[in-house]
C-alpha positions as CSV (number, residue, x, y, z in Angstrom):
1,M,1.2,7.8,-11.1
2,G,0.2,5.7,-14.6
3,L,3.1,3.5,-13.7
4,V,0.8,0.1,-15.1
5,S,0.7,2.5,-19.3
6,V,2.2,2.0,-22.7
7,E,3.6,5.7,-22.1
8,F,5.9,5.0,-18.8
9,G,7.2,2.0,-20.2
10,F,8.7,3.9,-23.0
11,F,9.7,6.9,-20.5
12,F,11.1,3.9,-18.3
13,V,13.2,2.3,-21.1
14,A,14.6,5.6,-22.1
15,F,15.6,6.5,-17.9
16,F,17.0,3.6,-17.5
17,A,19.2,3.7,-20.1
18,L,20.1,7.7,-19.2
19,Y,20.1,6.4,-15.8
20,W,22.8,3.7,-16.2
21,A,24.7,6.2,-18.5
22,F,26.4,7.3,-14.9
23,W,26.9,3.6,-13.5
24,R,30.0,5.4,-12.0
25,H,28.8,8.0,-10.0
26,P,26.0,7.1,-7.6
27,R,25.2,10.4,-6.4
28,A,24.8,12.2,-9.8
29,Q,21.9,8.9,-10.4
30,Y,20.5,9.4,-7.5
31,G,20.3,13.4,-8.3
32,L,19.1,12.4,-11.8
33,L,16.3,10.1,-10.0
34,T,15.1,13.7,-7.9
35,L,14.7,15.7,-10.7
36,T,13.2,13.0,-12.7
37,S,10.7,12.6,-9.6
38,L,10.1,16.0,-8.5
39,G,9.2,16.3,-12.9
40,L,7.0,13.4,-13.1
41,L,5.2,14.9,-9.9
42,W,4.8,18.4,-12.1
43,H,3.4,16.0,-14.7
44,Y,1.0,14.1,-13.3
45,A,0.2,16.3,-9.5
46,T,-1.6,19.9,-10.1
47,P,0.1,22.5,-9.1
48,V,-1.7,22.9,-5.3
49,A,-0.2,18.8,-5.1
50,C,3.2,20.1,-5.8
51,A,2.7,23.2,-3.6
52,A,1.7,21.4,-0.7
53,F,4.6,18.3,-1.0
54,V,7.1,21.2,-1.8
55,G,6.2,23.1,1.2
56,F,5.8,19.6,3.8
57,T,9.3,18.7,2.5
58,V,10.6,22.7,3.1
59,F,8.9,22.3,7.1
60,A,10.7,18.9,7.9
61,W,14.2,19.4,7.0
62,L,13.5,23.6,8.9
63,V,13.0,21.3,12.0
64,S,15.3,18.7,10.8
65,R,18.5,21.0,11.4
66,G,16.5,22.9,14.0
67,M,17.2,19.7,16.2
68,D,21.4,20.7,16.3
69,A,21.0,24.2,15.2
70,L,18.9,25.5,17.5
71,P,19.3,23.5,20.7
72,K,17.9,26.2,23.5
73,L,14.3,24.3,22.5
74,P,14.6,19.9,23.3
75,R,15.3,17.3,20.7
76,L,11.5,16.2,21.5
77,A,10.2,19.4,21.3
78,W,11.3,19.6,17.6
79,L,9.6,16.4,17.5
80,W,6.1,17.0,18.1
81,I,6.9,20.0,16.3
82,G,7.2,17.5,13.1
83,I,4.9,15.7,14.6
84,G,2.1,17.8,14.6
85,G,2.9,20.0,11.6
86,G,2.8,16.5,9.3
87,V,-0.6,15.5,11.1
88,A,-2.3,18.8,10.8
89,H,-0.4,18.7,6.8
90,L,-2.1,14.6,6.5
91,A,-5.5,15.5,8.2
92,F,-5.8,19.0,6.1
93,W,-5.8,17.0,3.0
94,K,-7.7,13.9,4.2
95,Y,-10.8,16.0,5.6
96,A,-10.6,19.6,3.5
97,E,-13.2,18.9,1.2
98,F,-15.8,16.7,3.4
99,F,-15.5,20.3,5.0
100,R,-15.7,22.6,2.1
101,V,-19.4,22.7,1.3
102,P,-20.5,23.5,5.4
103,L,-17.5,26.2,5.2
104,R,-18.4,27.6,2.3
105,E,-22.2,28.4,2.8
106,A,-21.7,29.3,6.5
107,L,-19.5,32.0,5.1
108,A,-22.4,32.6,2.2
109,A,-24.8,33.3,4.9
110,Q,-22.3,35.9,6.5
111,G,-22.4,37.3,2.8
112,I,-18.2,36.3,2.7
113,A,-17.4,35.2,-0.8
114,S,-14.3,33.1,-0.7
115,G,-13.6,31.4,-4.6
116,A,-11.3,28.9,-3.0
117,L,-14.4,27.1,-1.5
118,D,-16.0,27.4,-4.6
119,V,-13.2,24.0,-6.2
120,T,-12.5,21.0,-5.0
121,W,-10.1,20.2,-2.6
122,L,-8.6,17.0,-4.8
123,L,-6.2,15.5,-2.6
124,P,-2.4,16.2,-2.9
125,L,-0.6,13.0,-4.9
126,G,0.5,10.6,-2.8
127,V,0.3,12.8,0.2
128,S,0.2,9.9,3.2
129,Y,3.1,8.1,2.4
130,Y,5.7,11.3,1.7
131,T,4.0,12.5,5.3
132,F,4.1,8.9,6.8
133,Q,8.5,8.8,5.8
134,G,8.1,12.8,7.1
135,I,7.5,12.0,10.7
136,S,9.5,8.7,10.5
137,Y,12.9,10.6,9.6
138,L,11.7,13.1,12.2
139,H,11.7,9.9,14.8
140,A,14.9,9.1,13.2
141,R,16.4,12.2,13.7
142,Y,15.0,12.7,17.2
143,R,16.7,9.1,17.8
144,K,20.0,10.3,16.8
145,D,20.1,7.3,14.5
146,I,20.8,9.8,12.0
147,D,22.9,12.0,13.5
148,A,23.7,15.8,12.1
149,A,26.3,15.0,9.7
150,Q,24.2,11.8,7.9
151,R,20.8,13.7,8.1
152,F,19.8,14.7,4.6
153,S,19.8,18.1,2.7
154,L,16.5,19.2,1.1
155,F,17.6,17.7,-2.2
156,D,18.2,15.0,-0.8
157,L,14.6,14.8,1.2
158,L,13.1,15.9,-2.4
159,G,14.2,12.7,-3.2
160,H,13.4,10.5,-0.7
161,F,10.1,11.4,-0.2
162,G,9.4,11.9,-3.9
163,L,10.8,8.7,-5.2
164,F,8.1,8.6,-8.9
165,L,8.5,4.8,-8.4
166,T,6.3,5.1,-4.6
167,I,5.0,8.5,-3.5
168,T,1.1,7.5,-5.1
169,S,1.1,4.4,-2.4
170,G,4.1,3.1,-1.0
171,P,5.4,0.9,-0.5
172,I,6.3,3.6,2.7
173,L,10.7,3.1,2.3
174,R,11.4,4.6,5.9
175,A,15.2,6.7,6.3
176,R,16.5,4.0,8.9
177,N,15.9,-0.1,9.1
178,A,12.7,-1.4,10.6
179,R,12.1,-4.8,11.9
180,H,9.8,-6.6,9.4
181,L,11.0,-4.2,6.5
182,T,12.8,-6.2,3.8
183,D,13.9,-6.2,0.4
184,F,13.0,-9.1,-2.4
185,E,16.0,-10.9,-0.4
186,G,14.9,-10.7,3.2
187,Q,17.3,-7.9,4.1
188,E,16.7,-4.8,5.9
189,C,16.4,-1.9,3.4
190,N,16.8,2.4,3.8
191,A,17.0,5.3,2.0
192,L,20.1,5.9,4.2
193,D,23.1,3.2,2.8
194,Q,21.6,4.0,-0.6
195,I,20.6,8.4,-0.9
196,G,24.8,7.6,0.8
197,Q,25.9,4.8,-1.5
198,T,29.2,5.9,-3.2
199,T,30.0,2.3,-4.5
200,P,28.5,2.1,-8.0
201,R,25.5,1.0,-8.1
202,K,24.1,-3.1,-10.4
203,V,21.0,-4.0,-11.5
204,L,19.8,-6.1,-8.9
205,A,18.6,-9.6,-9.8
206,P,17.8,-8.5,-13.1
207,T,15.9,-11.5,-13.9
208,L,13.6,-11.8,-11.4
209,A,13.1,-7.6,-11.5
210,L,11.8,-8.7,-14.8
211,T,9.7,-11.2,-13.7
212,L,8.1,-9.2,-11.1
213,V,7.9,-6.7,-13.7
214,L,6.0,-9.4,-15.7
215,L,3.8,-10.7,-12.4
216,A,2.6,-7.5,-11.6
217,L,1.6,-6.1,-14.8
218,A,-0.3,-10.1,-14.9
219,K,-1.9,-8.9,-10.6
220,K,-3.1,-5.8,-12.0
221,W,-3.2,-5.5,-15.5
222,W,-5.5,-8.7,-16.0
223,L,-6.0,-10.6,-13.2
224,A,-7.3,-7.5,-11.0
225,G,-9.2,-5.7,-14.6
226,W,-10.5,-8.4,-15.1
227,L,-12.5,-9.3,-11.9
228,A,-13.6,-6.1,-11.3
229,E,-15.1,-6.0,-15.1
230,T,-16.7,-9.7,-14.9
231,I,-18.4,-9.7,-11.2
232,V,-17.0,-7.5,-8.7
233,D,-18.5,-4.2,-11.1
234,P,-21.9,-5.1,-11.8
235,V,-23.0,-7.0,-8.4
236,F,-21.7,-4.4,-6.0
237,A,-23.6,-1.9,-8.6
238,N,-27.1,-3.1,-8.3
239,P,-27.1,-6.4,-5.9
240,A,-30.4,-7.4,-6.5
241,Q,-30.8,-8.5,-9.8
242,F,-27.4,-10.8,-9.3
243,Q,-28.3,-14.4,-7.6
244,S,-26.6,-15.3,-4.2
245,L,-23.8,-17.8,-5.4
246,D,-23.2,-14.5,-7.6
247,V,-22.9,-12.3,-4.8
248,L,-20.4,-15.1,-3.2
249,A,-18.9,-14.6,-6.1
250,A,-18.2,-11.0,-6.5
251,I,-17.4,-10.2,-2.6
252,Y,-14.6,-12.8,-2.2
253,G,-14.0,-11.1,-6.2
254,Y,-13.0,-8.1,-4.2
255,T,-10.7,-8.5,-2.4
256,L,-8.7,-10.8,-5.2
257,Q,-9.0,-7.5,-6.9
258,L,-8.0,-5.5,-4.1
259,F,-4.7,-7.7,-3.6
260,F,-3.8,-7.9,-7.2
261,D,-4.2,-4.4,-7.6
262,F,-1.8,-3.3,-4.5
263,S,0.3,-6.0,-4.8
264,G,0.7,-5.7,-8.5
265,Y,1.9,-2.2,-8.0
266,S,4.0,-3.3,-5.1
267,D,5.3,-5.8,-7.4
268,L,6.3,-3.6,-9.9
269,V,7.7,-1.0,-7.9
270,V,10.7,-3.2,-6.0
271,G,11.2,-4.7,-10.2
272,L,11.3,-1.5,-11.3
273,G,13.6,-0.7,-8.1
274,M,15.8,-3.8,-9.1
275,L,16.2,-2.5,-12.0
276,L,17.5,0.7,-10.9
277,G,19.3,-1.0,-8.2
278,L,17.5,0.2,-6.0
279,R,16.1,-2.0,-2.7
280,I,12.5,-1.3,-1.8
281,P,11.1,-2.8,0.9
282,V,8.4,-5.8,0.0
283,N,4.8,-4.7,0.8
284,F,2.9,-7.9,0.7
285,R,4.3,-11.8,1.4
286,A,1.2,-13.9,0.8
287,P,-1.4,-12.8,3.3
288,L,-3.9,-14.8,1.9
289,L,-2.5,-17.9,3.4
290,A,-2.5,-16.3,7.0
291,F,-4.1,-18.3,9.4
292,N,-5.5,-15.5,11.9
293,I,-5.8,-12.1,12.1
294,R,-3.2,-11.4,13.1
295,Q,-0.9,-12.7,11.1
296,F,-3.0,-11.6,8.0
297,W,-1.4,-7.6,9.7
298,D,2.2,-9.1,9.0
299,R,1.9,-9.6,5.6
300,W,-1.2,-7.4,4.6
301,H,0.6,-3.8,3.5
302,I,3.6,-4.8,5.7
303,S,5.2,-1.7,5.3
304,L,1.6,0.5,6.9
305,S,1.3,-2.3,8.8
306,V,5.5,-1.3,10.1
307,W,4.7,2.5,10.8
308,I,1.0,1.5,13.1
309,R,2.9,-0.4,15.0
310,D,6.4,1.8,15.2
311,Y,4.1,5.7,15.4
312,L,0.6,4.4,16.4
313,Y,1.0,1.4,19.1
314,I,4.3,1.9,20.3
315,P,4.2,5.2,21.5
316,L,0.3,4.9,22.8
317,G,2.1,1.8,25.5
318,G,2.0,-0.8,23.9
319,S,2.2,-3.7,25.5
320,K,4.6,-2.9,28.4
321,Q,1.6,-2.0,30.0
322,G,-0.4,-4.6,31.3
323,F,-2.9,-6.9,28.9
324,S,-6.1,-4.9,28.8
325,R,-4.1,-2.1,28.6
326,T,-2.3,-3.8,25.7
327,Q,-5.7,-4.1,24.1
328,L,-6.7,-0.7,24.5
329,N,-3.6,0.3,22.4
330,L,-4.4,-2.3,19.6
331,F,-7.9,-1.5,18.9
332,I,-7.1,2.4,18.9
333,A,-4.1,1.6,16.6
334,L,-6.4,-0.6,14.2
335,V,-9.2,1.7,14.4
336,L,-7.1,5.2,13.4
337,S,-5.8,2.7,10.5
338,G,-9.5,2.8,9.4
339,L,-10.0,6.2,9.1
340,W,-6.4,7.1,7.3
341,H,-9.1,5.5,4.5
342,G,-10.4,8.3,4.0
343,Q,-13.8,10.0,5.8
344,G,-16.3,7.5,5.5
345,W,-18.2,5.9,7.9
346,N,-17.5,2.6,6.1
347,F,-13.7,3.1,6.3
348,A,-14.0,3.5,10.3
349,L,-16.4,0.8,10.7
350,W,-13.5,-1.6,7.8
351,G,-11.0,-0.3,10.9
352,F,-13.6,-1.1,14.0
353,L,-14.3,-4.7,12.9
354,H,-10.4,-5.5,12.4
355,A,-9.9,-3.9,15.4
356,T,-12.0,-6.4,17.3
357,A,-11.3,-9.1,15.2
358,L,-7.4,-9.1,17.2
359,V,-8.8,-8.0,20.1
360,L,-10.4,-11.3,20.7
361,L,-8.0,-13.2,19.3
362,N,-5.9,-12.2,21.9
363,V,-8.6,-12.5,24.7
364,G,-9.4,-16.1,23.0
365,D,-5.2,-16.6,23.1
366,R,-4.7,-15.9,26.6
367,L,-7.7,-18.2,28.0
368,L,-6.5,-21.6,26.2
369,G,-3.0,-20.8,27.4
370,G,-0.5,-19.5,24.3
371,R,-0.9,-18.3,20.6
372,E,-1.8,-20.1,17.4
373,K,-3.1,-23.3,19.4
374,L,-5.7,-23.8,15.6
375,A,-2.0,-23.5,14.0
376,A,-0.9,-25.9,17.0
377,L,-3.5,-28.9,15.7
378,G,-1.7,-29.7,11.8
379,W,-2.8,-29.2,9.0
380,A,-6.4,-29.0,10.0
381,G,-6.2,-26.6,12.6
382,K,-3.8,-24.3,9.7
383,A,-6.7,-24.9,7.0
384,L,-9.8,-24.0,9.5
385,G,-8.1,-20.8,10.9
386,V,-7.1,-19.5,6.6
387,F,-10.5,-20.2,5.9
388,V,-12.0,-18.2,8.5
389,T,-9.8,-15.2,8.3
390,V,-10.2,-15.5,4.5
391,N,-13.1,-15.1,5.5
392,F,-13.5,-12.5,7.6
393,V,-11.5,-10.6,5.2
394,C,-13.1,-10.7,2.1
395,F,-16.5,-10.2,3.9
396,A,-15.1,-7.3,6.0
397,F,-13.7,-5.7,3.1
398,V,-18.0,-5.4,1.6
399,F,-18.1,-2.0,3.8
400,F,-14.3,-1.2,2.4
401,R,-16.5,-0.9,-0.7
402,T,-19.1,0.1,-0.5
403,T,-19.9,4.0,0.1
404,H,-22.9,4.2,2.8
405,L,-24.5,1.9,4.9
406,A,-28.1,1.2,2.4
407,D,-25.0,-0.3,-0.1
408,A,-23.7,-3.0,2.3
409,I,-27.2,-3.8,3.6
410,A,-28.1,-4.7,0.1
411,I,-25.1,-6.5,-0.7
412,F,-25.7,-8.8,2.4
413,R,-29.1,-9.1,1.7
414,A,-28.9,-10.4,-1.6
415,L,-26.7,-13.1,-0.5
416,F,-29.2,-14.6,2.1
417,G,-32.0,-14.2,0.0
418,N,-31.2,-14.4,-3.7
419,L,-30.6,-17.9,-3.1
420,L,-34.2,-19.7,-4.5
421,D,-35.8,-16.5,-6.5
422,V,-33.1,-15.4,-8.5
423,P,-31.6,-17.1,-11.9
424,I,-27.5,-17.1,-11.7
425,A,-26.5,-14.6,-14.1
426,T,-22.6,-15.3,-14.1
427,D,-19.9,-17.7,-14.3
428,A,-20.5,-17.8,-10.5
429,P,-19.9,-21.7,-10.2
430,L,-17.1,-21.5,-11.9
431,L,-15.1,-18.4,-10.3
432,L,-16.0,-19.6,-6.6
433,A,-14.5,-23.1,-8.0
434,A,-11.0,-22.0,-9.4
435,M,-10.9,-19.0,-6.8
436,L,-11.0,-22.0,-4.3
437,F,-8.4,-23.7,-6.4
438,A,-6.6,-20.8,-6.3
439,L,-6.6,-21.2,-2.6
440,L,-5.7,-25.1,-2.3
441,A,-2.7,-23.8,-4.8
442,Y,-1.7,-20.8,-3.6
443,P,1.9,-22.1,-1.1
444,W,3.0,-23.3,-5.1
445,L,2.0,-20.2,-7.0
446,A,3.9,-17.7,-4.3
447,R,6.6,-19.4,-5.0
448,A,6.0,-19.8,-9.1
449,P,8.2,-15.6,-10.0
450,A,11.3,-17.4,-8.3
451,R,10.8,-20.6,-10.1
452,Y,9.9,-19.2,-13.4
453,A,12.8,-17.0,-13.2
454,G,15.7,-19.3,-11.6
455,T,14.5,-21.3,-14.8
456,L,15.3,-18.5,-17.4
457,E,18.7,-17.5,-15.2
458,K,19.7,-21.2,-16.6
459,M,18.8,-20.6,-20.3
460,P,21.5,-18.7,-22.4
461,D,21.6,-14.7,-22.2
462,W,20.1,-14.4,-25.8
463,L,17.7,-17.0,-25.7
464,R,15.9,-15.4,-22.6
465,P,13.9,-12.4,-23.9
466,L,12.0,-14.7,-25.7
467,P,9.7,-16.3,-22.7
468,L,9.7,-13.0,-21.4
469,L,7.9,-11.5,-24.3
470,A,5.8,-14.6,-24.7
471,T,4.7,-14.1,-21.5
472,L,3.8,-10.4,-21.8
473,A,2.0,-10.7,-25.2
474,V,-0.1,-13.6,-23.2
475,I,-1.1,-10.8,-20.4
476,A,-1.5,-8.1,-23.1
477,V,-3.8,-10.6,-25.1
478,L,-6.0,-11.7,-22.2
479,A,-6.2,-8.6,-20.1
480,P,-9.2,-6.3,-20.7
481,S,-8.7,-3.1,-22.9
482,G,-7.5,-0.2,-21.3
483,V,-5.6,1.4,-18.5
484,P,-6.7,0.1,-15.5
485,G,-6.7,2.8,-12.4
486,F,-5.6,2.3,-9.0
487,I,-7.4,1.5,-6.4
488,Y,-5.7,2.8,-3.7
489,A,-4.2,5.6,-5.5
490,N,-7.4,7.2,-3.3
491,F,-5.5,7.1,0.4
């Protein structure tokens, strides 16, 4: 959904006013949220996508009820029915288009025509995220973390899975608390407590919420768009024409573009949620300051990393079956996380690289007799760890960005082969210097939004909107023209 657009901005202001007109009635507010989410889904998505969403939600609701209403079938069997249905639903939509053309041609060879196979099968809006929420909800019901009296009604599930803030690309708001899944204050947050809330809601930290919205616009609308337009898209489109420093800046720039794009979206969702009195988990916590790949995954797309931990890694056996089996479980979980992004070879290879790096890190820790040996050396060790981790992440993302192996090879060939014979075509030296400065200043920059909000809090109420509006004006002037797309909406 176009959360970064003038139209959505006007819509949200109107919705905000209507929503808080029911401040004494939190259930009415939730009903309004649900109906609005369904209306936006119908507006933005195709009828097929809407049918897929409603169909899966009804399926999850029936399985949840079956756990209590039909006790002759064990709860574990109901859970497996739910998981199997969720995986089949996700796999079908993720890979249907991949098999559509071969299937159509095979049927045509037999003289069988099928009109449904002549139309491109688009990935339904938010299919991954509401499916993941569905599986986590059914697991919580199986474990009786949500008992029969607390289980969601069909209407509640429609609102939980389809919340217009999170359905496109998360964060994944779980029905119950999960370790490492916390809100802007570092507190655990879940959907069950918020959906069932009976006391009046209130706007949460309004100044910080507005600051997060501005930060999101700066990241997603300005910085991500500027990087794509200035260097990433031109270089990746034709790397042979660019000098090695141009290519290096584009490789680093793509990681920054992806980070600004996705973390900006997540900041926007968290900030808008706070304005509605909702606690949505923070999805990024300074991942480019991670000094090893393990820590990177603890900080990047946190809601997905935690979901993979709880519903892939731990069910495979986690770390309870010996060191070798633990590494195998980690490897399988990360490769599957790569395949989740799509059916292309590039996503599988990207997941394979991260899985290999994590296993090698664990093997190295075991040989050296403990974790975080570099960090134990002080700031120099941490700096080296950050340098290695950031470079690994950036170069691995080349495979994430390219769609064919030849495209990735062309990027690396230009990086290593165009140093002397090709002139610099962009402001690559300046960009690389700016990136290095930003990395060094990252600890301060990560704390800047809270400091900015704290400064605004000290101002009189009547004066506070002025710096916010001024900041918005600066972002609008600096941002590229047009409404930015969202990279992760494709996954």
